[in-house]
FIMAR-432706 format. One line per 3 residues: number of its first residue (from 1); their letters; for each residue x, y, z of C-alpha. Coordinates in nm, 4 decimals. Each point is the difference from the previous one (the first is absolute). Layout:
BEGIN
NUM) a) X/Y/Z ~ ...
END
This chain:
BEGIN
1) mga) 0.0031/0.0075/-0.0096 ~ 0.1362/0.3169/-0.0610 ~ 0.0667/0.2991/0.2169
4) spq) -0.3047/0.1989/0.0911 ~ -0.0317/0.3415/-0.1580 ~ 0.0922/0.3191/0.2195
7) llp) -0.3187/0.1463/0.1619 ~ -0.0772/0.3772/0.0149 ~ -0.1207/0.1291/0.3304
10) gei) -0.3647/-0.1009/0.0623 ~ 0.0073/-0.2384/-0.2968 ~ -0.1152/-0.3724/0.0394
13) his) 0.1478/-0.2357/-0.2675 ~ -0.1822/-0.3338/-0.0815 ~ 0.1717/-0.2380/-0.2400
16) qed) -0.2189/-0.1702/-0.2808 ~ 0.1389/-0.3336/0.1769 ~ -0.1678/0.1057/0.3115
19) lsc) -0.3078/0.0961/-0.1604 ~ -0.0588/-0.3167/-0.1598 ~ 0.0283/-0.2036/0.3065
22) rtk) -0.2574/0.2189/0.2151 ~ -0.3658/-0.1040/0.0329 ~ -0.2984/0.2359/-0.0698
25) kge) -0.0149/0.0900/0.3729 ~ 0.3699/0.1250/-0.0084 ~ -0.0708/0.2240/-0.3144
28) iav) -0.2572/0.1652/0.1935 ~ 0.2344/0.0403/0.2998 ~ 0.2356/0.1839/-0.2270
31) klt) -0.2394/0.2291/-0.1291 ~ -0.1323/0.0726/0.3479 ~ 0.3722/0.0602/0.1162
34) lll) 0.0616/0.2381/-0.2811 ~ -0.3163/0.2079/0.0509 ~ 0.0665/0.0223/0.3958
37) mla) 0.3670/0.1528/-0.0843 ~ -0.1681/0.2616/-0.2380 ~ -0.2584/0.0960/0.2822
40) lel) 0.2955/0.0094/0.2431 ~ 0.1995/0.2249/-0.2291 ~ -0.2976/0.2229/-0.0419
43) tac) -0.0684/0.0161/0.3512 ~ 0.3697/0.1039/0.0747 ~ -0.0471/0.2781/-0.2537
46) sak) -0.2989/0.1098/0.2161 ~ 0.1567/-0.0677/0.3301 ~ 0.3158/0.2354/-0.0696
49) nge) -0.2362/0.3123/0.0441 ~ -0.1999/-0.1382/0.2678 ~ -0.3090/0.0475/-0.1709
52) pvp) -0.2032/-0.1841/-0.2602 ~ 0.0897/0.0371/-0.3894 ~ -0.2762/-0.0063/-0.2680
55) vds) 0.0091/-0.2995/-0.2212 ~ -0.0998/0.0203/-0.3397 ~ -0.1173/-0.3260/-0.2021
58) gas) 0.0326/0.1460/-0.3520 ~ 0.2532/0.1707/-0.2081 ~ -0.1481/0.3535/0.0232
61) agq) 0.1047/0.1222/0.3264 ~ 0.1966/0.2902/-0.1385 ~ 0.3912/0.0062/0.1031
64) tdd) 0.1015/-0.3281/0.1748 ~ 0.2761/-0.2137/0.1577 ~ 0.1480/-0.2791/-0.2078
67) ssa) -0.2904/-0.2918/-0.0453 ~ 0.0338/-0.3296/0.1381 ~ -0.1904/-0.2697/-0.2100
70) aqg) -0.1434/-0.3374/0.1214 ~ -0.0815/-0.2880/-0.2454 ~ -0.3897/-0.0166/-0.0157
73) agg) -0.2067/-0.3209/-0.0022 ~ -0.0844/0.0642/-0.3767 ~ 0.3524/0.0438/-0.0827
76) gdr) 0.0035/0.3902/-0.0426 ~ 0.1747/0.2515/0.2475 ~ -0.2105/0.1953/0.2567
79) klt) 0.2102/0.3057/0.1047 ~ -0.0499/0.1529/0.3607 ~ 0.1170/0.3546/-0.0152
82) vvk) 0.0899/0.2128/0.2982 ~ -0.1002/0.3412/-0.0268 ~ 0.2744/0.2638/0.0886
85) etd) -0.0370/0.2288/0.3214 ~ -0.0855/0.2937/-0.2516 ~ -0.2916/-0.1989/-0.1295
88) apk) -0.1526/-0.1059/0.3251 ~ -0.3220/0.1822/0.1277 ~ 0.0500/0.3387/0.1342
91) rad) -0.0070/0.0156/0.3950 ~ -0.2245/0.2091/0.1984 ~ 0.0819/0.1847/0.2998
94) vai) -0.2539/-0.1313/0.2175 ~ -0.0037/-0.1841/0.3111 ~ -0.2006/-0.0096/0.3172
97) eri) 0.1684/0.1230/0.3063 ~ -0.2681/0.0065/0.2488 ~ -0.3864/-0.0678/0.0645
100) hrf) -0.1799/0.1977/0.2371 ~ -0.3283/-0.1637/0.1275 ~ -0.3003/0.1657/0.1479
103) ega) -0.2995/-0.2064/0.1088 ~ -0.3526/0.1475/-0.0562 ~ 0.1455/0.3112/-0.1890
106) aid) -0.0865/0.1539/-0.3431 ~ 0.2086/0.2848/-0.1453 ~ -0.1605/0.3524/-0.0280
109) awl) 0.2977/0.1987/-0.1204 ~ 0.3747/0.0275/-0.0064 ~ 0.1103/0.3046/0.1923
112) sdd) 0.3594/-0.0464/-0.1178 ~ 0.2631/-0.2796/-0.1245 ~ 0.0161/-0.1183/0.3636
115) alr) -0.3567/0.0899/0.1625 ~ -0.3512/-0.1016/-0.0928 ~ -0.3256/0.0654/0.1149
118) itt) -0.2291/-0.3517/0.0872 ~ -0.3336/-0.0831/0.1335 ~ -0.0181/-0.2948/0.2297
121) tkl) -0.2969/-0.2002/0.0222 ~ -0.1104/-0.1701/0.3092 ~ -0.3102/-0.2321/0.0624
124) ekp) -0.1517/0.0747/0.2843 ~ -0.3196/-0.2076/-0.0315 ~ -0.0614/-0.2873/-0.2213
127) gtd) -0.3094/0.0203/-0.2254 ~ -0.3015/-0.2083/0.0811 ~ -0.3180/-0.1101/-0.2284
130) tee) -0.1636/0.3147/0.1085 ~ 0.2793/0.2541/0.0406 ~ 0.3073/0.1238/-0.1930
133) akf) 0.3265/-0.0500/0.1284 ~ 0.1378/0.3130/0.2012 ~ 0.3614/0.1251/-0.0940
136) tyt) 0.2185/0.2965/0.1288 ~ 0.2342/0.2002/-0.2485 ~ 0.3065/0.1676/0.1482
139) pet) 0.2179/0.2218/-0.2328 ~ 0.3463/0.0021/0.0536 ~ 0.3473/0.0889/-0.1366
142) vdl) 0.3001/-0.2358/-0.0246 ~ 0.3612/0.0659/-0.0130 ~ 0.1483/-0.2645/-0.2078
145) tnd) 0.3514/0.0465/0.1391 ~ -0.1030/-0.1581/0.3088 ~ -0.3492/-0.0948/-0.0611
148) arr) -0.1326/0.2117/0.2861 ~ -0.3545/0.0882/-0.0195 ~ -0.2015/0.2680/0.1659
151) pak) -0.3174/0.1438/-0.0249 ~ -0.0878/0.2323/-0.2974 ~ -0.2193/0.2974/-0.0162
154) ele) -0.3493/-0.1214/-0.0911 ~ -0.1299/0.1731/-0.3507 ~ -0.3017/0.2368/0.0379
157) teg) -0.3082/-0.2451/-0.0365 ~ -0.3375/-0.0578/0.1175 ~ -0.1296/-0.2878/0.1921
160) daa) 0.2166/-0.2770/0.1629 ~ 0.1891/-0.1800/-0.2974 ~ 0.3257/0.1469/-0.1547
163) plv) -0.0013/0.0776/-0.3724 ~ 0.1935/-0.1814/-0.2495 ~ 0.2632/0.2330/-0.1376
166) kel) 0.1469/0.0334/-0.3252 ~ 0.2700/0.2404/-0.0638 ~ 0.1838/0.0620/-0.3142
169) psp) 0.2831/0.2273/-0.0365 ~ 0.0572/0.2437/-0.2913 ~ 0.2826/-0.0784/-0.2360
172) dgk) 0.2364/0.2618/0.1767 ~ -0.1024/-0.1005/0.3292 ~ -0.1452/0.3138/0.1230
175) faf) -0.3600/-0.0575/0.0295 ~ -0.2087/-0.3229/0.0274 ~ -0.3566/-0.0751/-0.0880
178) vqq) -0.1639/-0.1653/0.2969 ~ -0.3375/-0.1947/0.0352 ~ -0.1530/-0.0981/0.3192
181) wkd) -0.2648/-0.2722/-0.0776 ~ -0.2430/-0.0033/0.2847 ~ -0.1628/-0.3025/-0.1677
184) kyt) -0.0083/-0.1630/-0.3480 ~ -0.2093/0.2450/-0.1771 ~ 0.1157/0.3549/0.0777
187) arn) 0.3313/0.1705/0.0740 ~ 0.1257/0.3492/0.1282 ~ 0.2709/0.1347/-0.2144
190) fvk) 0.2752/0.2040/0.0969 ~ 0.3310/0.1753/-0.1332 ~ 0.3022/-0.0114/0.2346
193) nva) 0.3005/0.2201/0.0111 ~ 0.2493/-0.2346/0.1193 ~ 0.2415/0.2442/0.1341
196) tgg) -0.2640/0.1625/0.2241 ~ -0.2335/-0.2982/0.0579 ~ -0.2919/0.2478/-0.0944
199) mte) -0.2999/-0.1408/-0.1717 ~ -0.2559/0.1567/-0.2321 ~ -0.3214/-0.1833/-0.0401
202) itg) -0.1396/-0.0508/-0.3584 ~ -0.3960/0.0226/0.0230 ~ -0.2086/-0.2272/-0.2068
205) any) -0.1441/-0.3508/-0.0270 ~ 0.2727/-0.2652/-0.0636 ~ -0.1039/-0.3664/-0.0723
208) les) 0.3241/-0.1274/-0.1166 ~ 0.3810/-0.0112/0.0905 ~ 0.1342/0.0151/-0.3569
211) ggw) 0.2284/0.2858/-0.0878 ~ 0.3522/0.0952/-0.0634 ~ 0.2434/0.3241/-0.0169
214) vde) -0.0155/0.1045/-0.3602 ~ 0.2752/0.2414/0.0707 ~ 0.1653/0.1540/0.3198
217) gty) -0.2822/0.2475/0.0837 ~ -0.2963/-0.1816/-0.1142 ~ -0.2029/-0.3253/0.1123
220) lla) -0.2620/-0.1619/-0.2147 ~ -0.2590/-0.1568/0.1997 ~ -0.2771/-0.2296/-0.1455
223) aga) -0.2567/0.0757/0.2615 ~ -0.2569/-0.2294/-0.1346 ~ -0.3645/0.0173/0.0445
226) mdg) -0.3125/-0.2087/0.0934 ~ -0.1134/0.0308/-0.3541 ~ 0.2584/0.0153/-0.2888
229) rgd) 0.3434/0.0388/0.0118 ~ 0.0135/0.3490/0.1690 ~ 0.2203/0.2866/-0.0129
232) ila) 0.3871/-0.0022/-0.0494 ~ 0.1359/0.2749/0.2287 ~ 0.3287/0.1910/-0.0404
235) vkt) 0.0964/0.0705/0.3528 ~ 0.2941/0.2698/0.0256 ~ 0.2375/0.0113/0.3212
238) dgt) -0.1831/0.3283/0.1005 ~ -0.3199/-0.2051/0.0203 ~ -0.1760/0.1482/-0.3204
241) vsk) -0.2149/-0.2227/-0.1743 ~ -0.0841/-0.0286/-0.3772 ~ -0.1619/-0.2525/-0.2200
244) mtl) 0.1759/-0.1903/-0.2530 ~ -0.1852/-0.0830/-0.3376 ~ 0.0290/-0.3520/-0.1236
247) ddp) -0.1356/-0.0767/-0.3644 ~ -0.0741/-0.3741/0.0405 ~ -0.3777/-0.0910/-0.0342
250) kte) 0.0790/-0.3669/-0.0002 ~ 0.1252/0.0129/0.3541 ~ -0.2900/0.0253/0.2500
253) qft) 0.2246/-0.0628/0.2988 ~ 0.3595/-0.0595/0.0854 ~ 0.1387/-0.3245/0.1022
256) kft) 0.3381/0.1726/0.0993 ~ 0.1176/0.3476/-0.0791 ~ 0.3248/0.1832/0.0730
259) asn) 0.2553/0.2593/-0.1508 ~ 0.3749/0.0379/-0.0392 ~ 0.2469/0.2182/-0.1560
262) giv) -0.2897/0.1887/-0.2102 ~ -0.1811/-0.2972/-0.0882 ~ -0.3320/-0.1492/0.0929
265) yyt) -0.0544/-0.3511/0.0245 ~ -0.3292/-0.2051/0.0756 ~ -0.1706/-0.3496/-0.0730
268) dqa) -0.3539/-0.0071/-0.1381 ~ -0.2564/-0.2814/0.0616 ~ 0.1088/-0.1737/-0.3305
271) qnl) 0.3636/-0.0404/0.1654 ~ 0.1504/0.2462/-0.2352 ~ 0.3145/0.2046/0.1426
274) ktl) -0.0461/0.3551/-0.1407 ~ 0.2253/0.3104/0.0181 ~ -0.0251/0.3604/-0.0816
277) ayg) 0.2111/0.2829/0.0368 ~ -0.1101/0.2472/0.2872 ~ -0.1427/0.3103/-0.1462
280) aas) -0.0024/-0.1247/-0.3428 ~ -0.3223/0.0298/-0.2154 ~ 0.0665/-0.3406/-0.1758
283) kpt) -0.1952/-0.3086/0.0824 ~ 0.1554/-0.2988/0.2214 ~ 0.1880/-0.2651/-0.1805
286) vla) -0.0106/-0.3793/0.1037 ~ 0.3373/-0.1283/0.1408 ~ -0.0728/-0.3380/0.0532
289) tgv) -0.2884/-0.2384/0.0131 ~ -0.1278/-0.2633/0.2571 ~ 0.1591/0.1616/0.2828
292) sgf) -0.1226/-0.0692/0.3539 ~ 0.2462/0.2462/0.1923 ~ 0.3059/0.2266/-0.0566
295) eva) 0.2436/0.2046/0.1760 ~ 0.1987/0.2959/-0.1691 ~ 0.3638/0.0317/0.1111
298) pdg) 0.0793/0.3228/0.1678 ~ 0.2439/0.1225/-0.2929 ~ -0.2837/-0.0765/-0.2412
301) tri) 0.2322/-0.2282/-0.2265 ~ -0.2066/-0.3153/0.0737 ~ -0.3067/-0.1577/0.0718
304) avs) -0.0849/-0.3140/0.2029 ~ -0.2941/-0.1572/-0.1670 ~ -0.1751/-0.3126/0.1182
307) tgp) -0.2316/-0.1950/-0.2115 ~ -0.2479/-0.2613/0.0336 ~ -0.0748/-0.2461/0.1367
310) gpd) -0.2105/-0.0855/-0.3137 ~ -0.3268/-0.1821/-0.0273 ~ 0.1758/-0.2594/-0.1984
313) gta) 0.2247/-0.0940/0.2765 ~ 0.2939/0.1896/-0.0850 ~ 0.2159/0.1251/0.2877
316) arl) 0.0271/0.3483/0.1212 ~ 0.3325/0.1555/-0.1156 ~ 0.2002/0.2981/0.0935
319) lly) 0.1595/0.1973/-0.3007 ~ 0.2046/0.2940/-0.0302 ~ -0.1038/0.2829/-0.2657
322) gvd) 0.1646/0.3065/-0.0975 ~ -0.1914/0.3332/-0.0181 ~ -0.0155/-0.0517/-0.3835
325) grq) -0.2313/-0.3160/0.0546 ~ 0.2761/-0.2430/-0.1186 ~ 0.0328/-0.3201/0.2516
328) qgs) 0.3732/-0.0290/0.1304 ~ 0.1349/-0.3435/0.0490 ~ -0.2018/-0.3121/0.1000
331) aig) -0.2549/-0.0522/0.2976 ~ 0.1894/0.0492/0.3584 ~ -0.2726/-0.1496/0.2072
334) kgd) -0.2822/-0.2652/-0.0746 ~ -0.2653/-0.1420/0.2005 ~ -0.3591/-0.0314/0.0861
337) lip) -0.0097/0.3473/0.1634 ~ 0.2311/0.3100/0.0157 ~ -0.1825/0.2214/0.2344
340) yms) 0.2621/0.2528/0.0738 ~ 0.3063/0.1752/-0.1385 ~ 0.2137/0.2961/0.1100
343) wsa) 0.2926/0.1762/-0.1413 ~ 0.2700/0.1649/0.2060 ~ 0.0671/0.3521/-0.0051
346) dav) 0.2949/-0.0446/-0.2300 ~ -0.1864/-0.2090/-0.2619 ~ 0.2600/-0.2747/0.0408
349) kla) -0.1784/-0.2498/0.2098 ~ -0.3403/-0.1316/-0.0405 ~ -0.1628/-0.1988/0.2775
352) fav) -0.3163/-0.2267/-0.0960 ~ -0.1921/-0.2552/0.1561 ~ -0.1138/-0.3313/-0.1721
355) yae) -0.2400/-0.2646/0.0833 ~ -0.0102/-0.3603/-0.1817 ~ -0.2345/-0.2842/0.0814
358) drs) 0.2998/-0.2231/-0.1065 ~ 0.2273/0.0218/0.3087 ~ 0.2955/-0.0728/-0.2217
361) gmn) -0.0499/0.3309/-0.1820 ~ 0.0681/0.3531/0.1067 ~ -0.1814/0.0773/0.3412
364) gvy) 0.1004/0.2856/0.2136 ~ 0.1510/0.3291/-0.0207 ~ 0.2897/0.0651/-0.2868
367) lfd) 0.2438/0.2720/-0.0750 ~ 0.0788/0.0800/-0.3694 ~ 0.3305/0.1955/-0.0479
370) aas) -0.0127/0.2234/-0.3191 ~ 0.3528/0.0586/0.0030 ~ 0.0723/-0.3857/-0.0471
373) gmv) -0.3125/-0.1409/-0.1087 ~ 0.0097/-0.2576/0.2896 ~ -0.3122/-0.1037/0.1887
376) vpv) 0.0459/-0.1625/0.3656 ~ -0.2584/-0.1004/0.2844 ~ 0.0184/0.2321/0.3079
379) vpn) -0.2885/-0.1198/0.1960 ~ -0.0779/-0.3588/-0.1192 ~ -0.3591/-0.1240/0.0287
382) afp) -0.1386/0.3238/0.1532 ~ -0.3475/0.1150/-0.1270 ~ -0.0164/0.4072/0.0645
385) qyp) -0.3213/0.1381/0.1385 ~ 0.1071/0.3482/-0.0738 ~ 0.2181/0.1897/-0.2945
388) lsw) 0.3676/-0.0581/0.0291 ~ 0.1743/0.3207/0.1425 ~ 0.3559/0.1344/-0.0771
391) nps) 0.1663/0.2625/0.2486 ~ 0.1031/0.3190/-0.1761 ~ 0.3565/-0.1088/-0.1297
394) gtr) -0.0999/-0.3761/-0.0913 ~ 0.2413/-0.1921/0.2594 ~ -0.3159/-0.1107/0.2042
397) lgv) -0.3098/-0.1990/-0.1168 ~ -0.3332/-0.0619/0.2122 ~ -0.2016/-0.2745/-0.0487
400) taa) -0.3263/-0.0688/0.1849 ~ -0.1643/-0.3376/0.0067 ~ -0.2486/-0.1809/0.2160
403) gkg) 0.1434/-0.1041/0.3357 ~ -0.1598/-0.1842/0.3106 ~ -0.3822/0.0142/0.0237
406) dlp) -0.0146/0.1743/-0.3436 ~ 0.1797/0.2982/0.1536 ~ 0.2487/0.1855/-0.2089
409) vte) 0.3609/-0.0319/0.0339 ~ 0.2755/0.1973/-0.1660 ~ 0.3387/-0.0892/-0.0822
412) iid) 0.2159/0.2836/-0.1040 ~ 0.3180/-0.1375/-0.2056 ~ 0.3269/0.1867/0.0089
415) fkk) 0.2122/-0.0583/-0.3365 ~ 0.3872/0.0446/0.0055 ~ 0.2504/-0.0050/-0.3000
418) ttn) 0.1347/-0.3430/-0.1163 ~ 0.2071/-0.1503/-0.2975 ~ -0.1803/-0.3377/0.0269
421) plr) -0.1352/-0.0857/-0.3395 ~ -0.4171/-0.0578/0.0096 ~ -0.1750/-0.2613/-0.1685
424) rwn) -0.1570/0.1015/-0.3288 ~ -0.3869/-0.1189/-0.0158 ~ -0.1271/-0.1808/-0.3167
427) t) -0.3469/0.1139/-0.0647
END
C-alpha cells in the first residue's frame, strides 16, 4: 500500500480502498461526520465575536466569506454561506434596565422624565346582586428615581369620583391640552401653560377625546356630538376657539381624528385613512384603506397603521406609511388584535400591543426601533387596558394592564443603551 497523501488542516482523506470495504452504515457515518465538522466550523466563526452570525442557504447574500461545500444526497453541492459582519442585521440600542411596578394604579400624565401622576384604585366594598362595588380613587405623584409616592392635589371636579385626565403637550412643550373626563360621555377641556401651571378652560360640549396639535399654537379637537360628527374646534394657546371647515359629506362621524405638522388625519366609517392640509381649500385624500387604527410619528415623517382583522380571517397587521401614502417595508406586527400603539417623542421608537389566540404568535407589548428596523418584546403576554404612555424624552414606557381583582397594575419600563443585537421578526 502506498504512502498516504499529506492532508491539509481540517481535511479528511478517505481512500477508495477504504470506501469499498465500508458498509452502508459506514457511509452514512462519514457524511454525518463531515456535516458535523462543517457545523462546528460555522459555530466557531460565530463564537469568535460572542454573538450569533446570520447564515444564508443561498448564494445571494451579498459579500460573503469563502464558501464550504458539502455533497448532497442527490450528488449536487449545497453551499452554506456565512454572512460577513457588515451584512448582518443592524443593531438597535434598546434594552431594559429596570421595571417599576405599581399595583392598582393607572397613569394620568407625565410631569417630567422622572415623575408622573397616577390614580390608585382601591376596592372598598365588593359588589352584590343588588349593589355595585364601591371604589376609592386616590391621585398620587411618583418620583421614579426612588419610587416615592405622595398624595397629589386633586383636580377640580364635582362629586366623589376623580376624573380621567388626558394631557397632550404641544410640539414645543410650552403648553398642553388637558381633558378631564368626569364620565365616558362628556369632558371639560383646558389649555395649560406648562411653565406657570395655569389652566384656561375651553367652553363647549365635548363627547370625543380625538384631537392633536396641528402646530405649536393650535390644537384641533373633534368635539363630537349626539347627532352627526360635530364640530372641529381650533383651540389657540390663549384660549380662543374657532371652527374648522371639513368638506367631506361622506364622513358622518370620525372613528379617529388627529393632527400633526400642518396635516389633519382621520378615519371614516369605511375604514379609510384620510388626510388634509390644515387651512387648505382642497378636499381630503385617501392615504390608506382597511385601517383599524393609526398613530402619526411626532416628526410627521411616518404613520403607523393597523389593518384588520378581516372578515375573511386575515390577521391584523401593523404597517408603516410615509406621508405620501407609500408603505415602508413589510409588516412589523401581526396578530388577532393590535389595540394600542405609541411613538416616542423622538419618533425613533414605536411601542405597540398585540394579541393572538395562537399562543405561539406575537402576544404582549413590543418595541419597534425605526433606526434599525428591529422589533423586540418588552412585556411578553401583557394585554394593556389603557393606551401605552411614553415619558417626554422616550426613555421610559408606561404599560397598564389588569392586575389582581381586575384592578389596574402599571409597569414603568426604563430603557438603557446597549450594543446587543435584536431579533428581526418575520411577519
